[in-house]
C-alpha positions in Angstrom: 95.7 99.1 99.4 95.7 102.6 100.5 98.7 104.7 101.8 98.0 105.3 105.4 96.8 108.8 105.6 98.3 109.2 108.9 101.8 108.2 107.7 102.4 111.0 105.1 104.0 114.7 106.0 104.7 117.2 103.8 104.3 117.0 100.1 107.0 115.7 98.0 110.1 117.9 97.7 109.3 119.9 100.6 111.1 120.2 103.8 111.4 118.8 107.6 110.3 121.3 110.7 114.4 121.1 111.1 115.6 121.4 107.5 116.3 118.0 106.9 115.1 116.3 104.0 116.0 112.8 104.5 112.6 112.1 106.4 110.4 113.4 103.6 107.1 110.9 103.0 106.0 111.6 99.4 102.2 109.8 99.5 100.0 112.1 100.5 100.5 115.4 102.4 100.0 115.5 106.2 96.1 114.8 107.6 94.3 117.4 109.5 94.4 116.3 113.2 91.8 113.4 114.4 89.1 113.3 117.5 91.3 112.1 120.2 91.8 108.3 120.7 89.7 106.2 122.9 92.7 104.7 123.9 96.2 104.3 122.6 97.7 101.0 122.4 101.8 100.9 121.8 102.7 97.1 120.7 106.9 97.6 120.5 108.8 96.6 118.7 111.7 96.3 121.4 114.6 98.6 121.0 112.9 101.3 118.7 112.7 104.5 121.5 110.1 102.5 123.7 112.0 103.7 127.1 111.8 107.5 125.8 108.0 107.4 125.0 107.3 105.6 127.8 109.0 107.7 130.4 108.7 111.0 128.8 105.7 110.9 126.2 103.0 108.9 127.5 103.0 109.8 131.4 103.0 113.6 130.1 99.4 115.2 130.6 100.5 118.3 129.0 101.3 116.3 125.4 97.4 115.0 126.5 98.2 111.4 127.5 97.9 109.5 130.4 99.4 105.8 131.6 96.8 104.6 133.9 98.7 101.0 134.7 102.2 102.8 134.9 104.8 103.7 132.0 105.3 100.0 131.2 102.0 98.5 132.1 102.0 95.3 133.6 98.3 94.5 132.8 99.7 93.7 129.0 101.7 91.1 130.9 99.3 89.7 132.6 96.1 90.0 130.4 97.3 89.9 126.7 101.0 88.2 127.0 101.4 85.5 130.1 97.3 84.4 130.3 97.0 80.7 129.6 95.3 80.5 126.2 92.5 78.6 127.4 91.6 81.0 130.4 91.7 84.2 128.1 88.1 86.1 128.8 87.7 89.6 126.6 84.9 90.3 128.9 86.5 89.5 131.8 89.5 91.8 131.0 87.7 94.7 129.6 85.7 94.6 133.4 89.3 95.0 134.7 90.9 97.7 132.7 87.9 99.2 131.4 87.3 101.5 134.3 91.0 103.1 134.4 91.0 103.9 130.4 87.1 105.7 131.2 89.1 107.7 134.6 92.0 108.7 132.2 89.3 109.8 129.4 87.2 111.4 132.1 90.1 113.5 133.1 90.5 114.8 129.4 93.5 112.7 128.7 94.1 110.0 125.7 94.7 106.4 127.8 97.8 104.5 126.8 98.4 101.1 127.2 102.3 100.5 126.4 104.5 97.5 126.4 107.1 96.1 123.9 106.6 92.8 124.8 103.1 92.9 123.1 105.2 92.2 120.1 106.9 88.9 121.2 110.0 88.7 122.9 112.8 87.5 120.6 115.5 87.7 123.1 113.7 84.7 124.8 112.8 82.8 121.6 109.2 83.5 122.4 106.7 84.7 119.5 103.0 85.1 119.9 102.5 88.2 118.2 99.1 87.1 115.8 97.5 86.1 119.3 98.2 89.0 121.3 96.9 91.4 118.3 93.6 89.1 118.2 93.2 89.5 122.3 93.5 93.1 122.2 91.1 93.8 119.2 88.8 91.7 121.6 88.9 93.8 124.2 89.6 97.4 123.0 88.3 97.0 118.8 88.5 100.6 118.6 91.9 101.2 120.1 94.6 103.2 118.0 97.9 101.0 117.7 101.4 102.6 117.5 103.9 100.5 116.1 108.2 101.2 116.6 110.3 99.9 113.7 114.2 100.0 113.4 116.7 99.1 110.2 116.7 95.1 110.7 120.6 94.8 111.3 120.7 97.8 113.9 117.6 95.9 115.5 119.3 92.7 115.5 122.6 93.7 117.0 120.6 95.7 119.5 118.4 92.8 120.6 121.4 90.4 121.1 123.4 93.4 122.9 119.9 93.3 125.2 119.7 89.3 125.1 123.8 89.4 126.9 122.6 92.7 129.3 119.7 89.9 130.7 122.0 86.6 131.3 122.2 85.0 128.0 125.2 82.7 127.6 125.1 82.6 123.1 127.6 83.7 120.9 125.9 86.1 118.2 125.5 83.2 116.1 123.9 80.9 118.4 122.0 83.8 118.9 120.7 84.2 115.5 121.5 81.0 113.9 123.9 79.7 110.9 120.8 79.2 108.4 121.9 75.5 108.4 119.9 74.6 111.5 118.5 70.7 111.2 114.6 71.0 110.6 112.4 71.4 113.9 115.7 73.3 115.4 115.8 77.4 115.3 117.6 80.0 117.0 116.2 82.2 119.8 116.1 85.3 117.5 114.5 84.2 114.5 115.1 86.7 111.4 111.9 86.2 110.1 110.2 88.0 112.8 111.8 91.4 111.4 109.6 91.1 108.3 107.9 93.7 109.0 105.1 94.5 106.9 103.5 91.3 108.1 103.5 92.7 111.6 101.9 95.6 110.5 99.3 94.0 108.4 98.1 91.9 110.9 97.3 95.1 113.1 95.7 96.8 109.9 93.6 94.1 109.3 91.9 94.0 112.9 92.1 97.6 113.4 92.1 99.3 110.2 94.4 101.0 108.1 93.5 104.4 109.4 93.8 103.2 112.9 97.3 101.9 113.1 100.6 104.2 112.7 104.0 102.8 112.0 106.9 104.9 113.4 110.9 104.9 112.8 113.7 105.1 115.4 115.6 106.4 112.9 113.0 109.5 112.3 113.2 109.9 116.1 117.0 110.1 116.0 116.7 112.4 113.3 113.8 114.7 113.5 112.3 114.7 117.0 110.1 116.9 116.3 108.3 115.4 113.1 108.3 112.2 115.2 106.5 113.7 118.0 103.9 115.6 115.9 103.0 112.7 114.0 102.4 110.3 116.9 100.3 113.6 118.4 98.0 114.1 115.3 97.5 110.7 115.2 96.2 110.1 118.9 94.1 113.3 118.3 96.0 115.1 120.9 96.3 118.8 121.4 99.5 119.0 122.3 102.6 120.2 120.7 106.3 118.9 120.5 107.9 122.0 121.5 106.3 120.9 125.3 109.2 118.2 124.9 112.9 118.5 125.5 115.7 116.7 123.4 115.2 113.0 124.0 118.6 112.0 124.2 120.0 108.2 124.5 118.2 105.7 126.4 119.7 102.4 127.6 122.9 103.2 126.7 125.0 99.8 126.5 128.3 98.6 127.1 131.2 98.2 125.2 131.4 94.6 123.1 134.1 93.7 124.9 132.6 94.3 128.5 129.6 92.3 126.7 131.8 89.2 126.1 133.0 89.5 129.9 129.6 89.6 131.2 128.7 86.4 128.9 131.3 84.8 130.2 130.2 85.7 134.1 126.6 84.5 133.2 127.6 80.9 132.8 128.4 81.1 136.5 126.3 83.9 137.8 122.7 82.8 137.3 119.7 85.5 137.4 116.6 84.8 138.9 114.0 84.1 136.8 111.0 84.8 139.2 111.8 88.5 139.6 113.9 91.9 139.4 115.9 91.1 142.7 119.2 89.4 141.3 121.1 86.9 143.4 124.7 88.3 144.6 126.8 87.1 142.1 124.6 88.6 138.9 124.9 92.3 140.7 128.4 91.5 141.4 129.8 90.4 138.2 127.5 93.8 137.0 129.4 95.9 138.8 132.6 94.5 138.2 131.8 95.1 134.2 130.7 98.8 134.8 134.2 99.3 135.7 135.5 97.1 133.0 133.6 99.1 130.7 135.5 102.2 131.7 138.8 101.1 131.4 138.9 98.9 127.9 140.2 100.6 124.9 137.5 102.1 122.5 138.9 100.2 119.8 138.8 96.7 121.6 135.0 97.4 121.5 134.9 98.7 118.2 136.7 95.4 117.0 134.0 92.9 118.5 131.4 95.1 117.6 132.7 95.2 113.4 132.7 91.6 113.6 129.2 91.3 115.3 128.1 93.6 112.4 129.8 92.0 109.5 127.8 87.9 110.9 124.4 89.8 110.7 124.9 91.6 107.3 126.3 88.3 106.1 123.0 86.5 107.6 120.4 89.3 106.4 122.2 89.8 103.1 119.0 89.6 100.4 116.8 88.9 103.8 114.6 92.0 103.7 114.6 94.2 100.8 110.9 92.6 99.8 109.3 93.3 103.3 110.8 96.6 103.5 109.3 97.5 100.1 106.2 96.6 100.6 106.2 98.0 103.8 107.0 101.5 102.1 104.0 100.9 99.5 101.8 100.2 103.1 102.5 103.4 105.0 104.4 105.9 102.6 107.4 105.8 104.8 110.9 106.9 103.0 112.7 103.9 104.1 115.3 103.8 101.7 116.5 107.3 102.8 116.7 105.7 106.5 118.9 103.1 105.4 116.6 100.4 105.1 117.6 97.6 102.4 115.4 97.9 99.3 
């Protein structure tokens, strides 16, 4: 398989726009700008800068984008994720969503369908990536796909933090398992899900290698203009990275001690599963934890978080090197310099 032409910036040995050499990709030079995409579909993954993309990039007309269904597209959930498998109808879905795509394009924008849940929901133990990918292809076979990735250990820790913030009561060990579960049993967060090469290949096989862009979170953190330029070039936008300010941190979380306190509260303050409005007990627990987070010594947070990181490192040792090496071969991304195990 040839390298992904949209994923290779400057040639070998040259510097990025900011002078940071950590993220030089060494397969081929930058491709020429493409024609505007008929539709850009952002499928996640979770915890890879999705909030920033949805709130600041994909709704930004100055960058050439338009999100006709809102920053986090609810039709992605209704039409592709939660729809009953026996009732999915690609033609009917296209009839419902197609006019919105056409309306955005008629205004000169690149329409975007974005929802990280399209990739699966590991914090809930629900995995359906191949099924959703096939549905997306049935409805929009000419779409271009954006996939965000993140170094696996950092990804797992961030997902656990989200799990607890969402009312989860499992310990980290229960969340990702011990590796010795009986046959037929598995943790909510399955470590095999983070073999990114398999996820990327699923979309490349369906939409074509040239129509799938892989964007590491680490590139966004260290070279935001570069990250954005790759996205704009891939989508065929005439916008400029200079039209957007520095990202900053989205969804900054509580410290480790606060999360442990909230996990305890969640045993008694049960969340409402049928909508965003939560009962008084949950809202009160959240208010208390916001106050706790401000007064607990940082050293206490750090101690707990170090133990989490140590356990994740132990569980993932030797697990992702081959997958990451294959992803390097598929995309040309210099994952080693970004801290990925190789």
